[in-house]
N, C-alpha and C positions, 0 to 999 in steps of 0.2 A: 256176556260177550255179544250175544246176538243183539241186545238193545242197543249197545254202542255201535254195532255196524248200521243199524237201521238209522241212528241218529246222524251218524257221519253221511250215509247216502242221502238222507233226507236234506241235510245242511249243503251238500254237494249240488243236489238237484237245484234247490232254491237259488244258490249262488249262480249256477249255470243259466238258469232262466232270467235271473236279474241281468247278467251280463248279455244275454241275447237281446233283452228289451231295450237296454242302454244302447247297443249297437245299432239296432233297427232305428231307434230314435236319433240318433246322430247321424245316420245315413239319410233319413227322411230330411233332417234340417239342412244337411249339406246339398241335397238335391233341390230344395225349395229356395235356396240362396239365404236362408237365415243365419247360417253358420259361416259364411264365407266373407272374406275382407275383400275391398276394392281393389280390382286388378289395375295396377299402375302401368306395368310395362308392354304387355301384348295388345291391350286393348285402350289406347288412349283417346282422349276427346281433345279437339283443338277447337278453340273458341276464338274469334276475331272481336276484339273490344275496341270500338271505333271511339275516337275523339271528335265529337260532333263540330268542335269549334275550328278544325283544321281540315283541309283536304288539298291534296296536290297531285299533279298528273304522274310524277314518277317518283314516288317514296323509294327511300333507300334503307335496307335492313341493317340492323346492327348485328353483332355477333350473338349466337345463341348462348343463353345462360341456363344451365341445366342442374338439376338435383332435386333434393326434397325441400321445397321452398316454402311449405306452409299453405295456408289458404289466402294470405294476404300479401301482395307484391307491390313494393314501391319502385317506381322508375324515375329516372332524371337523364336527361341529354341536352347538348348544347343547342340543336335544332329543335323546331316545333314537332310535336308527335302527332303523326296522323292516325295510326291504330297500333295496337299491339296483339300479336299472335300468341295465345297463351295454350300451352299443352296441360292437361290434368287428368284426373281420374275419370273413368266413365260416369256420364250423367251428371256432371258437374254444371252448375249455373252461376251465372254472374250475379252477385248479390248487390255489388256497388262499384261504379267506376267513377272516380273524380280526377279532373285535370285542372292544373293552376291556369291562372288568367293568361300567363305567357305560353301555355301548352309545352312547356319544357320538362315538366314532371308530372307524375300523377300516381294514384293509388287505386289498385284493382283487388277485390276481394271475391272470392269464388267459395262456393258451398263444399268444395273438396280440395284436397292437396294439389298445389300447382307443382308439376315437374320440369317445366322449361318454358322459356317465352323468348320472343324476338320483338324488339321495339322498332317499327317502320317510322322514319322521321322525313320530313319535307327539307331537302337541301336548301340552304340559303344561296341566293344568287348574287354574285360579285360583279359590279360593273366596272 
């Protein structure tokens, strides 16, 4: 009976130590940032993606489009696009930004998820 008691306590002791080691390891990973996911809500990054072919004195914003939009965004408007404000996960970078020859549509790719954007266009003047 005494041998069974020693075996149980030895097993329990090892299981407890393994649990402590795992807990310390996970806490360390969480503190160093290796186990955390990108924060999308409280710490967003805003990027201004400029269309180098268009510039106007008084650009007009579109309505904000929000959601989990992925890392590539395609925009299309009736008026020429001056720039696009893109909100994304922290530390996101622009991979590519291309606008068509009429500057009424474009595609923007970031390194992280896009959460919202606003397209700023140049209003057409009517005479």
